[in-house]
PQR file of N, CA, C, O and H, with PARSE charges and radii, in Angstrom:
ATOM      1  N   MET A   1       0.835  -1.185   0.000 -0.4000 1.5000
ATOM      2  CA  MET A   1       0.000   0.000   0.000 -0.0000 2.0000
ATOM      3  C   MET A   1       0.872   1.237   0.000  0.5500 1.7000
ATOM      4  O   MET A   1       1.973   1.249   0.551 -0.5500 1.4000
ATOM      5  N   ASP A   2       0.374   2.239  -0.608 -0.4000 1.5000
ATOM      6  CA  ASP A   2       1.078   3.512  -0.626 -0.0000 2.0000
ATOM      7  C   ASP A   2       0.348   4.462   0.314  0.5500 1.7000
ATOM      8  O   ASP A   2      -0.764   4.902   0.023 -0.5500 1.4000
ATOM      9  H   ASP A   2      -0.521   2.230  -1.055  0.4000 1.0000
ATOM     10  N   ASP A   3       0.981   4.777   1.446 -0.4000 1.5000
ATOM     11  CA  ASP A   3       0.343   5.633   2.448 -0.0000 2.0000
ATOM     12  C   ASP A   3       0.332   7.105   2.059  0.5500 1.7000
ATOM     13  O   ASP A   3      -0.350   7.903   2.700 -0.5500 1.4000
ATOM     14  H   ASP A   3       1.885   4.420   1.682  0.4000 1.0000
ATOM     15  N   ASN A   4       1.067   7.476   1.031 -0.4000 1.5000
ATOM     16  CA  ASN A   4       1.155   8.886   0.672 -0.0000 2.0000
ATOM     17  C   ASN A   4      -0.153   9.444   0.128  0.5500 1.7000
ATOM     18  O   ASN A   4      -0.521  10.572   0.453 -0.5500 1.4000
ATOM     19  H   ASN A   4       1.622   6.827   0.509  0.4000 1.0000
ATOM     20  N   ASP A   5      -0.851   8.684  -0.683 -0.4000 1.5000
ATOM     21  CA  ASP A   5      -2.077   9.209  -1.278 -0.0000 2.0000
ATOM     22  C   ASP A   5      -3.330   8.424  -0.889  0.5500 1.7000
ATOM     23  O   ASP A   5      -4.426   8.750  -1.347 -0.5500 1.4000
ATOM     24  H   ASP A   5      -0.552   7.767  -0.947  0.4000 1.0000
ATOM     25  N   GLY A   6      -3.185   7.406  -0.060 -0.4000 1.5000
ATOM     26  CA  GLY A   6      -4.332   6.656   0.407 -0.0000 2.0000
ATOM     27  C   GLY A   6      -4.910   5.673  -0.593  0.5500 1.7000
ATOM     28  O   GLY A   6      -5.993   5.135  -0.363 -0.5500 1.4000
ATOM     29  H   GLY A   6      -2.296   7.142   0.312  0.4000 1.0000
ATOM     30  N   LYS A   7      -4.218   5.423  -1.696 -0.4000 1.5000
ATOM     31  CA  LYS A   7      -4.699   4.484  -2.707 -0.0000 2.0000
ATOM     32  C   LYS A   7      -3.976   3.158  -2.564  0.5500 1.7000
ATOM     33  O   LYS A   7      -2.825   3.103  -2.131 -0.5500 1.4000
ATOM     34  H   LYS A   7      -3.339   5.861  -1.883  0.4000 1.0000
ATOM     35  N   ILE A   8      -4.663   2.103  -2.931 -0.4000 1.5000
ATOM     36  CA  ILE A   8      -4.073   0.769  -2.905 -0.0000 2.0000
ATOM     37  C   ILE A   8      -3.471   0.482  -4.272  0.5500 1.7000
ATOM     38  O   ILE A   8      -4.128   0.660  -5.298 -0.5500 1.4000
ATOM     39  H   ILE A   8      -5.598   2.147  -3.283  0.4000 1.0000
ATOM     40  N   GLU A   9      -2.227   0.038  -4.281 -0.4000 1.5000
ATOM     41  CA  GLU A   9      -1.546  -0.295  -5.525 -0.0000 2.0000
ATOM     42  C   GLU A   9      -2.185  -1.540  -6.143  0.5500 1.7000
ATOM     43  O   GLU A   9      -2.591  -2.441  -5.408 -0.5500 1.4000
ATOM     44  H   GLU A   9      -1.693  -0.107  -3.448  0.4000 1.0000
ATOM     45  N   PRO A  10      -2.285  -1.615  -7.479 -0.5600 1.5000
ATOM     46  CA  PRO A  10      -2.871  -2.786  -8.143  0.2800 2.0000
ATOM     47  C   PRO A  10      -2.125  -4.092  -7.867  0.5500 1.7000
ATOM     48  O   PRO A  10      -2.698  -5.168  -8.033 -0.5500 1.4000
ATOM     49  N   THR A  11      -0.879  -4.020  -7.456 -0.4000 1.5000
ATOM     50  CA  THR A  11      -0.119  -5.233  -7.152 -0.0000 2.0000
ATOM     51  C   THR A  11      -0.345  -5.716  -5.713  0.5500 1.7000
ATOM     52  O   THR A  11       0.149  -6.779  -5.335 -0.5500 1.4000
ATOM     53  H   THR A  11      -0.413  -3.146  -7.321  0.4000 1.0000
ATOM     54  N   SER A  12      -1.071  -4.960  -4.929 -0.4000 1.5000
ATOM     55  CA  SER A  12      -1.340  -5.323  -3.538 -0.0000 2.0000
ATOM     56  C   SER A  12      -2.416  -6.401  -3.458  0.5500 1.7000
ATOM     57  O   SER A  12      -3.363  -6.372  -4.244 -0.5500 1.4000
ATOM     58  H   SER A  12      -1.472  -4.097  -5.237  0.4000 1.0000
ATOM     59  N   PRO A  13      -2.296  -7.358  -2.526 -0.5600 1.5000
ATOM     60  CA  PRO A  13      -3.359  -8.347  -2.348  0.2800 2.0000
ATOM     61  C   PRO A  13      -4.673  -7.728  -1.858  0.5500 1.7000
ATOM     62  O   PRO A  13      -5.730  -8.348  -1.974 -0.5500 1.4000
ATOM     63  N   TYR A  14      -4.609  -6.517  -1.314 -0.4000 1.5000
ATOM     64  CA  TYR A  14      -5.822  -5.827  -0.857 -0.0000 2.0000
ATOM     65  C   TYR A  14      -6.575  -5.151  -1.997  0.5500 1.7000
ATOM     66  O   TYR A  14      -7.715  -4.723  -1.818 -0.5500 1.4000
ATOM     67  H   TYR A  14      -3.750  -6.013  -1.219  0.4000 1.0000
ATOM     68  N   PHE A  15      -5.953  -5.052  -3.158 -0.4000 1.5000
ATOM     69  CA  PHE A  15      -6.567  -4.379  -4.293 -0.0000 2.0000
ATOM     70  C   PHE A  15      -7.727  -5.216  -4.835  0.5500 1.7000
ATOM     71  O   PHE A  15      -7.590  -6.422  -5.046 -0.5500 1.4000
ATOM     72  H   PHE A  15      -5.027  -5.400  -3.304  0.4000 1.0000
ATOM     73  N   LEU A  16      -8.859  -4.568  -5.056 -0.4000 1.5000
ATOM     74  CA  LEU A  16     -10.009  -5.221  -5.685 -0.0000 2.0000
ATOM     75  C   LEU A  16     -10.266  -4.545  -7.022  0.5500 1.7000
ATOM     76  O   LEU A  16     -10.597  -3.362  -7.088 -0.5500 1.4000
ATOM     77  H   LEU A  16      -8.970  -3.589  -4.884  0.4000 1.0000
ATOM     78  N   GLY A  17     -10.108  -5.310  -8.068 -0.4000 1.5000
ATOM     79  CA  GLY A  17     -10.349  -4.787  -9.401 -0.0000 2.0000
ATOM     80  C   GLY A  17     -11.821  -4.878  -9.757  0.5500 1.7000
ATOM     81  O   GLY A  17     -12.632  -5.365  -8.970 -0.5500 1.4000
ATOM     82  H   GLY A  17      -9.839  -6.272  -8.014  0.4000 1.0000
ATOM     83  N   SER A  18     -12.158  -4.409 -10.940 -0.4000 1.5000
ATOM     84  CA  SER A  18     -13.552  -4.424 -11.370 -0.0000 2.0000
ATOM     85  C   SER A  18     -14.078  -5.845 -11.562  0.5500 1.7000
ATOM     86  O   SER A  18     -15.289  -6.062 -11.549 -0.5500 1.4000
ATOM     87  H   SER A  18     -11.499  -4.013 -11.580  0.4000 1.0000
ATOM     88  N   GLY A  19     -13.186  -6.805 -11.739 -0.4000 1.5000
ATOM     89  CA  GLY A  19     -13.608  -8.193 -11.912 -0.0000 2.0000
ATOM     90  C   GLY A  19     -13.742  -8.965 -10.618  0.5500 1.7000
ATOM     91  O   GLY A  19     -14.160 -10.123 -10.641 -0.5500 1.4000
ATOM     92  H   GLY A  19     -12.201  -6.628 -11.749  0.4000 1.0000
ATOM     93  N   ASP A  20     -13.404  -8.369  -9.502 -0.4000 1.5000
ATOM     94  CA  ASP A  20     -13.488  -9.033  -8.201 -0.0000 2.0000
ATOM     95  C   ASP A  20     -14.856  -8.788  -7.582  0.5500 1.7000
ATOM     96  O   ASP A  20     -15.042  -7.834  -6.827 -0.5500 1.4000
ATOM     97  H   ASP A  20     -13.064  -7.429  -9.483  0.4000 1.0000
ATOM     98  N   GLN A  21     -15.797  -9.640  -7.899 -0.4000 1.5000
ATOM     99  CA  GLN A  21     -17.170  -9.517  -7.409 -0.0000 2.0000
ATOM    100  C   GLN A  21     -17.523 -10.749  -6.574  0.5500 1.7000
ATOM    101  O   GLN A  21     -17.029 -11.838  -6.863 -0.5500 1.4000
ATOM    102  H   GLN A  21     -15.646 -10.416  -8.512  0.4000 1.0000
ATOM    103  N   PRO A  22     -18.354 -10.608  -5.560 -0.5600 1.5000
ATOM    104  CA  PRO A  22     -18.706 -11.740  -4.691  0.2800 2.0000
ATOM    105  C   PRO A  22     -19.329 -12.922  -5.424  0.5500 1.7000
ATOM    106  O   PRO A  22     -19.140 -14.064  -5.005 -0.5500 1.4000
ATOM    107  N   GLY A  23     -20.052 -12.685  -6.486 -0.4000 1.5000
ATOM    108  CA  GLY A  23     -20.728 -13.776  -7.188 -0.0000 2.0000
ATOM    109  C   GLY A  23     -19.936 -14.401  -8.319  0.5500 1.7000
ATOM    110  O   GLY A  23     -20.438 -15.292  -9.004 -0.5500 1.4000
ATOM    111  H   GLY A  23     -20.205 -11.757  -6.826  0.4000 1.0000
ATOM    112  N   ASN A  24     -18.704 -13.950  -8.529 -0.4000 1.5000
ATOM    113  CA  ASN A  24     -17.898 -14.472  -9.630 -0.0000 2.0000
ATOM    114  C   ASN A  24     -17.504 -15.919  -9.411  0.5500 1.7000
ATOM    115  O   ASN A  24     -17.240 -16.340  -8.285 -0.5500 1.4000
ATOM    116  H   ASN A  24     -18.296 -13.226  -7.972  0.4000 1.0000
ATOM    117  N   LEU A  25     -17.465 -16.671 -10.488 -0.4000 1.5000
ATOM    118  CA  LEU A  25     -17.022 -18.056 -10.454 -0.0000 2.0000
ATOM    119  C   LEU A  25     -15.505 -18.079 -10.373  0.5500 1.7000
ATOM    120  O   LEU A  25     -14.830 -17.507 -11.229 -0.5500 1.4000
ATOM    121  H   LEU A  25     -17.679 -16.329 -11.403  0.4000 1.0000
ATOM    122  N   ILE A  26     -14.968 -18.728  -9.363 -0.4000 1.5000
ATOM    123  CA  ILE A  26     -13.517 -18.780  -9.189 -0.0000 2.0000
ATOM    124  C   ILE A  26     -12.923 -19.916 -10.009  0.5500 1.7000
ATOM    125  O   ILE A  26     -11.874 -19.747 -10.631 -0.5500 1.4000
ATOM    126  H   ILE A  26     -15.516 -19.192  -8.668  0.4000 1.0000
ATOM    127  N   THR A  27     -13.576 -21.062 -10.019 -0.4000 1.5000
ATOM    128  CA  THR A  27     -13.120 -22.215 -10.781 -0.0000 2.0000
ATOM    129  C   THR A  27     -14.321 -23.019 -11.239  0.5500 1.7000
ATOM    130  O   THR A  27     -15.382 -22.984 -10.617 -0.5500 1.4000
ATOM    131  H   THR A  27     -14.428 -21.200  -9.514  0.4000 1.0000
ATOM    132  N   HIS A  28     -14.144 -23.736 -12.323 -0.4000 1.5000
ATOM    133  CA  HIS A  28     -15.227 -24.570 -12.834 -0.0000 2.0000
ATOM    134  C   HIS A  28     -15.268 -25.936 -12.148  0.5500 1.7000
ATOM    135  O   HIS A  28     -16.219 -26.697 -12.326 -0.5500 1.4000
ATOM    136  H   HIS A  28     -13.281 -23.764 -12.829  0.4000 1.0000
ATOM    137  N   VAL A  29     -14.236 -26.239 -11.369 -0.4000 1.5000
ATOM    138  CA  VAL A  29     -14.183 -27.508 -10.652 -0.0000 2.0000
ATOM    139  C   VAL A  29     -15.049 -27.389  -9.400  0.5500 1.7000
ATOM    140  O   VAL A  29     -14.802 -26.540  -8.543 -0.5500 1.4000
ATOM    141  H   VAL A  29     -13.463 -25.620 -11.225  0.4000 1.0000
ATOM    142  N   ILE A  30     -16.050 -28.234  -9.305 -0.4000 1.5000
ATOM    143  CA  ILE A  30     -16.950 -28.228  -8.150 -0.0000 2.0000
ATOM    144  C   ILE A  30     -16.452 -29.261  -7.145  0.5500 1.7000
ATOM    145  O   ILE A  30     -16.198 -30.412  -7.501 -0.5500 1.4000
ATOM    146  H   ILE A  30     -16.251 -28.924 -10.001  0.4000 1.0000
ATOM    147  N   LEU A  31     -16.316 -28.848  -5.896 -0.4000 1.5000
ATOM    148  CA  LEU A  31     -15.838 -29.758  -4.858 -0.0000 2.0000
ATOM    149  C   LEU A  31     -16.867 -30.855  -4.612  0.5500 1.7000
ATOM    150  O   LEU A  31     -18.034 -30.595  -4.322 -0.5500 1.4000
ATOM    151  H   LEU A  31     -16.523 -27.913  -5.607  0.4000 1.0000
ATOM    152  N   GLN A  32     -16.389 -32.091  -4.741 -0.4000 1.5000
ATOM    153  CA  GLN A  32     -17.219 -33.262  -4.477 -0.0000 2.0000
ATOM    154  C   GLN A  32     -16.419 -34.238  -3.630  0.5500 1.7000
ATOM    155  O   GLN A  32     -15.260 -33.977  -3.307 -0.5500 1.4000
ATOM    156  H   GLN A  32     -15.441 -32.302  -4.977  0.4000 1.0000
ATOM    157  N   LYS A  33     -17.028 -35.356  -3.271 -0.4000 1.5000
ATOM    158  CA  LYS A  33     -16.374 -36.318  -2.383 -0.0000 2.0000
ATOM    159  C   LYS A  33     -15.071 -36.870  -2.946  0.5500 1.7000
ATOM    160  O   LYS A  33     -14.129 -37.121  -2.194 -0.5500 1.4000
ATOM    161  H   LYS A  33     -17.970 -35.568  -3.534  0.4000 1.0000
ATOM    162  N   ASP A  34     -15.008 -37.059  -4.251 -0.4000 1.5000
ATOM    163  CA  ASP A  34     -13.864 -37.767  -4.838 -0.0000 2.0000
ATOM    164  C   ASP A  34     -12.879 -36.882  -5.606  0.5500 1.7000
ATOM    165  O   ASP A  34     -11.988 -37.415  -6.268 -0.5500 1.4000
ATOM    166  H   ASP A  34     -15.773 -36.855  -4.862  0.4000 1.0000
ATOM    167  N   ASN A  35     -13.001 -35.565  -5.545 -0.4000 1.5000
ATOM    168  CA  ASN A  35     -12.117 -34.723  -6.351 -0.0000 2.0000
ATOM    169  C   ASN A  35     -11.416 -33.612  -5.555  0.5500 1.7000
ATOM    170  O   ASN A  35     -11.114 -32.551  -6.102 -0.5500 1.4000
ATOM    171  H   ASN A  35     -13.724 -35.132  -5.008  0.4000 1.0000
ATOM    172  N   HIS A  36     -11.166 -33.855  -4.290 -0.4000 1.5000
ATOM    173  CA  HIS A  36     -10.565 -32.803  -3.470 -0.0000 2.0000
ATOM    174  C   HIS A  36      -9.238 -32.320  -4.035  0.5500 1.7000
ATOM    175  O   HIS A  36      -8.992 -31.114  -4.049 -0.5500 1.4000
ATOM    176  H   HIS A  36     -11.412 -34.716  -3.846  0.4000 1.0000
ATOM    177  N   SER A  37      -8.378 -33.211  -4.499 -0.4000 1.5000
ATOM    178  CA  SER A  37      -7.054 -32.785  -4.973 -0.0000 2.0000
ATOM    179  C   SER A  37      -7.151 -31.927  -6.229  0.5500 1.7000
ATOM    180  O   SER A  37      -6.425 -30.940  -6.350 -0.5500 1.4000
ATOM    181  H   SER A  37      -8.578 -34.191  -4.488  0.4000 1.0000
ATOM    182  N   SER A  38      -8.027 -32.278  -7.167 -0.4000 1.5000
ATOM    183  CA  SER A  38      -8.160 -31.450  -8.374 -0.0000 2.0000
ATOM    184  C   SER A  38      -8.831 -30.117  -8.048  0.5500 1.7000
ATOM    185  O   SER A  38      -8.462 -29.088  -8.614 -0.5500 1.4000
ATOM    186  H   SER A  38      -8.617 -33.080  -7.069  0.4000 1.0000
ATOM    187  N   TRP A  39      -9.813 -30.123  -7.143 -0.4000 1.5000
ATOM    188  CA  TRP A  39     -10.446 -28.870  -6.727 -0.0000 2.0000
ATOM    189  C   TRP A  39      -9.441 -27.984  -5.993  0.5500 1.7000
ATOM    190  O   TRP A  39      -9.380 -26.779  -6.239 -0.5500 1.4000
ATOM    191  H   TRP A  39     -10.112 -30.959  -6.683  0.4000 1.0000
ATOM    192  N   SER A  40      -8.654 -28.575  -5.095 -0.4000 1.5000
ATOM    193  CA  SER A  40      -7.661 -27.823  -4.332 -0.0000 2.0000
ATOM    194  C   SER A  40      -6.633 -27.179  -5.257  0.5500 1.7000
ATOM    195  O   SER A  40      -6.256 -26.023  -5.064 -0.5500 1.4000
ATOM    196  H   SER A  40      -8.704 -29.554  -4.895  0.4000 1.0000
ATOM    197  N   ARG A  41      -6.189 -27.916  -6.246 -0.4000 1.5000
ATOM    198  CA  ARG A  41      -5.223 -27.367  -7.212 -0.0000 2.0000
ATOM    199  C   ARG A  41      -5.857 -26.221  -8.001  0.5500 1.7000
ATOM    200  O   ARG A  41      -5.225 -25.182  -8.189 -0.5500 1.4000
ATOM    201  H   ARG A  41      -6.496 -28.855  -6.403  0.4000 1.0000
ATOM    202  N   ALA A  42      -7.079 -26.395  -8.457 -0.4000 1.5000
ATOM    203  CA  ALA A  42      -7.762 -25.365  -9.243 -0.0000 2.0000
ATOM    204  C   ALA A  42      -7.989 -24.097  -8.426  0.5500 1.7000
ATOM    205  O   ALA A  42      -7.781 -22.994  -8.932 -0.5500 1.4000
ATOM    206  H   ALA A  42      -7.593 -27.239  -8.304  0.4000 1.0000
ATOM    207  N   ILE A  43      -8.406 -24.235  -7.189 -0.4000 1.5000
ATOM    208  CA  ILE A  43      -8.680 -23.067  -6.353 -0.0000 2.0000
ATOM    209  C   ILE A  43      -7.385 -22.368  -5.958  0.5500 1.7000
ATOM    210  O   ILE A  43      -7.347 -21.142  -5.858 -0.5500 1.4000
ATOM    211  H   ILE A  43      -8.574 -25.131  -6.778  0.4000 1.0000
ATOM    212  N   THR A  44      -6.315 -23.144  -5.732 -0.4000 1.5000
ATOM    213  CA  THR A  44      -5.010 -22.562  -5.412 -0.0000 2.0000
ATOM    214  C   THR A  44      -4.489 -21.737  -6.583  0.5500 1.7000
ATOM    215  O   THR A  44      -4.014 -20.618  -6.389 -0.5500 1.4000
ATOM    216  H   THR A  44      -6.346 -24.140  -5.813  0.4000 1.0000
ATOM    217  N   ILE A  45      -4.572 -22.274  -7.782 -0.4000 1.5000
ATOM    218  CA  ILE A  45      -4.129 -21.551  -8.982 -0.0000 2.0000
ATOM    219  C   ILE A  45      -4.951 -20.282  -9.167  0.5500 1.7000
ATOM    220  O   ILE A  45      -4.404 -19.232  -9.503 -0.5500 1.4000
ATOM    221  H   ILE A  45      -4.957 -23.183  -7.940  0.4000 1.0000
ATOM    222  N   ALA A  46      -6.256 -20.371  -8.951 -0.4000 1.5000
ATOM    223  CA  ALA A  46      -7.127 -19.204  -9.120 -0.0000 2.0000
ATOM    224  C   ALA A  46      -6.785 -18.108  -8.120  0.5500 1.7000
ATOM    225  O   ALA A  46      -6.701 -16.938  -8.495 -0.5500 1.4000
ATOM    226  H   ALA A  46      -6.701 -21.224  -8.678  0.4000 1.0000
ATOM    227  N   PHE A  47      -6.584 -18.464  -6.851 -0.4000 1.5000
ATOM    228  CA  PHE A  47      -6.248 -17.463  -5.840 -0.0000 2.0000
ATOM    229  C   PHE A  47      -4.859 -16.874  -6.052  0.5500 1.7000
ATOM    230  O   PHE A  47      -4.647 -15.685  -5.814 -0.5500 1.4000
ATOM    231  H   PHE A  47      -6.652 -19.414  -6.546  0.4000 1.0000
ATOM    232  N   LYS A  48      -3.911 -17.695  -6.497 -0.4000 1.5000
ATOM    233  CA  LYS A  48      -2.573 -17.172  -6.783 -0.0000 2.0000
ATOM    234  C   LYS A  48      -2.601 -16.228  -7.977  0.5500 1.7000
ATOM    235  O   LYS A  48      -1.886 -15.226  -7.996 -0.5500 1.4000
ATOM    236  H   LYS A  48      -4.083 -18.661  -6.691  0.4000 1.0000
ATOM    237  N   ALA A  49      -3.418 -16.542  -8.967 -0.4000 1.5000
ATOM    238  CA  ALA A  49      -3.504 -15.701 -10.161 -0.0000 2.0000
ATOM    239  C   ALA A  49      -4.028 -14.303  -9.831  0.5500 1.7000
ATOM    240  O   ALA A  49      -3.615 -13.326 -10.456 -0.5500 1.4000
ATOM    241  H   ALA A  49      -3.999 -17.355  -8.951  0.4000 1.0000
ATOM    242  N   CYS A  50      -4.919 -14.202  -8.873 -0.4000 1.5000
ATOM    243  CA  CYS A  50      -5.463 -12.881  -8.525 -0.0000 2.0000
ATOM    244  C   CYS A  50      -4.817 -12.320  -7.243  0.5500 1.7000
ATOM    245  O   CYS A  50      -5.344 -11.395  -6.627 -0.5500 1.4000
ATOM    246  H   CYS A  50      -5.255 -14.996  -8.366  0.4000 1.0000
ATOM    247  N   ARG A  51      -3.682 -12.890  -6.861 -0.4000 1.5000
ATOM    248  CA  ARG A  51      -2.889 -12.411  -5.714 -0.0000 2.0000
ATOM    249  C   ARG A  51      -3.664 -12.437  -4.390  0.5500 1.7000
ATOM    250  O   ARG A  51      -3.475 -11.560  -3.547 -0.5500 1.4000
ATOM    251  H   ARG A  51      -3.253 -13.642  -7.361  0.4000 1.0000
ATOM    252  N   LYS A  52      -4.523 -13.427  -4.206 -0.4000 1.5000
ATOM    253  CA  LYS A  52      -5.296 -13.516  -2.955 -0.0000 2.0000
ATOM    254  C   LYS A  52      -4.912 -14.727  -2.110  0.5500 1.7000
ATOM    255  O   LYS A  52      -5.458 -14.910  -1.021 -0.5500 1.4000
ATOM    256  H   LYS A  52      -4.676 -14.139  -4.891  0.4000 1.0000
ATOM    257  N   PHE A  53      -3.989 -15.556  -2.586 -0.4000 1.5000
ATOM    258  CA  PHE A  53      -3.629 -16.774  -1.859 -0.0000 2.0000
ATOM    259  C   PHE A  53      -2.995 -16.474  -0.503  0.5500 1.7000
ATOM    260  O   PHE A  53      -3.050 -17.308   0.401 -0.5500 1.4000
ATOM    261  H   PHE A  53      -3.546 -15.408  -3.470  0.4000 1.0000
ATOM    262  N   VAL A  54      -2.401 -15.304  -0.352 -0.4000 1.5000
ATOM    263  CA  VAL A  54      -1.781 -14.941   0.935 -0.0000 2.0000
ATOM    264  C   VAL A  54      -2.809 -14.899   2.061  0.5500 1.7000
ATOM    265  O   VAL A  54      -2.446 -15.031   3.229 -0.5500 1.4000
ATOM    266  H   VAL A  54      -2.357 -14.626  -1.087  0.4000 1.0000
ATOM    267  N   PHE A  55      -4.077 -14.719   1.731 -0.4000 1.5000
ATOM    268  CA  PHE A  55      -5.130 -14.744   2.748 -0.0000 2.0000
ATOM    269  C   PHE A  55      -5.465 -16.188   3.142  0.5500 1.7000
ATOM    270  O   PHE A  55      -5.872 -16.447   4.275 -0.5500 1.4000
ATOM    271  H   PHE A  55      -4.372 -14.612   0.782  0.4000 1.0000
ATOM    272  N   VAL A  56      -5.293 -17.110   2.216 -0.4000 1.5000
ATOM    273  CA  VAL A  56      -5.594 -18.516   2.471 -0.0000 2.0000
ATOM    274  C   VAL A  56      -4.479 -19.171   3.274  0.5500 1.7000
ATOM    275  O   VAL A  56      -4.746 -19.869   4.252 -0.5500 1.4000
ATOM    276  H   VAL A  56      -4.962 -16.899   1.296  0.4000 1.0000
ATOM    277  N   ASP A  57      -3.230 -18.950   2.868 -0.4000 1.5000
ATOM    278  CA  ASP A  57      -2.117 -19.594   3.575 -0.0000 2.0000
ATOM    279  C   ASP A  57      -1.592 -18.766   4.744  0.5500 1.7000
ATOM    280  O   ASP A  57      -0.613 -19.146   5.387 -0.5500 1.4000
ATOM    281  H   ASP A  57      -3.014 -18.383   2.073  0.4000 1.0000
ATOM    282  N   GLU A  58      -2.238 -17.643   5.018 -0.4000 1.5000
ATOM    283  CA  GLU A  58      -1.961 -16.778   6.173 -0.0000 2.0000
ATOM    284  C   GLU A  58      -0.540 -16.212   6.193  0.5500 1.7000
ATOM    285  O   GLU A  58       0.033 -16.015   7.265 -0.5500 1.4000
ATOM    286  H   GLU A  58      -3.033 -17.334   4.496  0.4000 1.0000
ATOM    287  N   THR A  59       0.032 -15.950   5.014 -0.4000 1.5000
ATOM    288  CA  THR A  59       1.363 -15.352   4.961 -0.0000 2.0000
ATOM    289  C   THR A  59       1.310 -13.835   4.860  0.5500 1.7000
ATOM    290  O   THR A  59       2.350 -13.177   4.876 -0.5500 1.4000
ATOM    291  H   THR A  59      -0.433 -16.110   4.143  0.4000 1.0000
ATOM    292  N   ILE A  60       0.120 -13.280   4.759 -0.4000 1.5000
ATOM    293  CA  ILE A  60      -0.017 -11.827   4.678 -0.0000 2.0000
ATOM    294  C   ILE A  60       0.188 -11.226   6.061  0.5500 1.7000
ATOM    295  O   ILE A  60      -0.218 -11.802   7.070 -0.5500 1.4000
ATOM    296  H   ILE A  60      -0.725 -13.815   4.746  0.4000 1.0000
ATOM    297  N   HIS A  61       0.812 -10.081   6.090 -0.4000 1.5000
ATOM    298  CA  HIS A  61       1.062  -9.407   7.361 -0.0000 2.0000
ATOM    299  C   HIS A  61      -0.078  -8.451   7.677  0.5500 1.7000
ATOM    300  O   HIS A  61      -0.660  -7.834   6.785 -0.5500 1.4000
ATOM    301  H   HIS A  61       1.142  -9.613   5.270  0.4000 1.0000
ATOM    302  N   LYS A  62      -0.382  -8.343   8.956 -0.4000 1.5000
ATOM    303  CA  LYS A  62      -1.410  -7.418   9.409 -0.0000 2.0000
ATOM    304  C   LYS A  62      -0.934  -5.987   9.159  0.5500 1.7000
ATOM    305  O   LYS A  62       0.202  -5.649   9.491 -0.5500 1.4000
ATOM    306  H   LYS A  62       0.091  -8.844   9.681  0.4000 1.0000
ATOM    307  N   PRO A  63      -1.794  -5.138   8.574 -0.5600 1.5000
ATOM    308  CA  PRO A  63      -1.381  -3.751   8.342  0.2800 2.0000
ATOM    309  C   PRO A  63      -1.119  -3.025   9.656  0.5500 1.7000
ATOM    310  O   PRO A  63      -1.729  -3.329  10.682 -0.5500 1.4000
ATOM    311  N   THR A  64      -0.213  -2.073   9.608 -0.4000 1.5000
ATOM    312  CA  THR A  64       0.064  -1.281  10.803 -0.0000 2.0000
ATOM    313  C   THR A  64      -1.124  -0.373  11.104  0.5500 1.7000
ATOM    314  O   THR A  64      -1.910  -0.045  10.216 -0.5500 1.4000
ATOM    315  H   THR A  64       0.282  -1.826   8.775  0.4000 1.0000
ATOM    316  N   GLU A  65      -1.238   0.017  12.333 -0.4000 1.5000
ATOM    317  CA  GLU A  65      -2.377   0.819  12.781 -0.0000 2.0000
ATOM    318  C   GLU A  65      -2.410   2.226  12.198  0.5500 1.7000
ATOM    319  O   GLU A  65      -3.472   2.849  12.169 -0.5500 1.4000
ATOM    320  H   GLU A  65      -0.599  -0.250  13.055  0.4000 1.0000
ATOM    321  N   ASN A  66      -1.282   2.738  11.737 -0.4000 1.5000
ATOM    322  CA  ASN A  66      -1.252   4.121  11.264 -0.0000 2.0000
ATOM    323  C   ASN A  66      -1.472   4.255   9.757  0.5500 1.7000
ATOM    324  O   ASN A  66      -1.099   5.277   9.181 -0.5500 1.4000
ATOM    325  H   ASN A  66      -0.420   2.231  11.760  0.4000 1.0000
ATOM    326  N   ARG A  67      -2.052   3.277   9.118 -0.4000 1.5000
ATOM    327  CA  ARG A  67      -2.338   3.358   7.689 -0.0000 2.0000
ATOM    328  C   ARG A  67      -3.508   4.291   7.430  0.5500 1.7000
ATOM    329  O   ARG A  67      -4.496   4.276   8.165 -0.5500 1.4000
ATOM    330  H   ARG A  67      -2.355   2.447   9.586  0.4000 1.0000
ATOM    331  N   LYS A  68      -3.399   5.103   6.387 -0.4000 1.5000
ATOM    332  CA  LYS A  68      -4.476   6.040   6.035 -0.0000 2.0000
ATOM    333  C   LYS A  68      -5.788   5.310   5.755  0.5500 1.7000
ATOM    334  O   LYS A  68      -6.862   5.788   6.122 -0.5500 1.4000
ATOM    335  H   LYS A  68      -2.597   5.115   5.789  0.4000 1.0000
ATOM    336  N   LEU A  69      -5.697   4.167   5.112 -0.4000 1.5000
ATOM    337  CA  LEU A  69      -6.909   3.457   4.714 -0.0000 2.0000
ATOM    338  C   LEU A  69      -7.663   2.848   5.890  0.5500 1.7000
ATOM    339  O   LEU A  69      -8.822   2.461   5.742 -0.5500 1.4000
ATOM    340  H   LEU A  69      -4.825   3.779   4.814  0.4000 1.0000
ATOM    341  N   LEU A  70      -7.039   2.759   7.033 -0.4000 1.5000
ATOM    342  CA  LEU A  70      -7.716   2.224   8.212 -0.0000 2.0000
ATOM    343  C   LEU A  70      -8.478   3.293   8.973  0.5500 1.7000
ATOM    344  O   LEU A  70      -9.288   2.975   9.844 -0.5500 1.4000
ATOM    345  H   LEU A  70      -6.098   3.073   7.154  0.4000 1.0000
ATOM    346  N   ASN A  71      -8.234   4.529   8.661 -0.4000 1.5000
ATOM    347  CA  ASN A  71      -8.883   5.631   9.386 -0.0000 2.0000
ATOM    348  C   ASN A  71     -10.139   6.091   8.689  0.5500 1.7000
ATOM    349  O   ASN A  71     -10.807   7.009   9.164 -0.5500 1.4000
ATOM    350  H   ASN A  71      -7.576   4.787   7.954  0.4000 1.0000
TER
END
């Protein structure tokens, strides 16, 4: 994040583009009893492609309290 102007950089995992909508299909693979590994691979690739996997594997760091966007 760039604290100077209060905008989120497009390369940031916090950035939401116009294609990031709650109802969007992430993968065409539907999780079922017998396909966990293929579903897991598909969802991992999808989240990595849109830079959101850091939220899943918990490697993202908590923002500092003095960020402009938190106020």
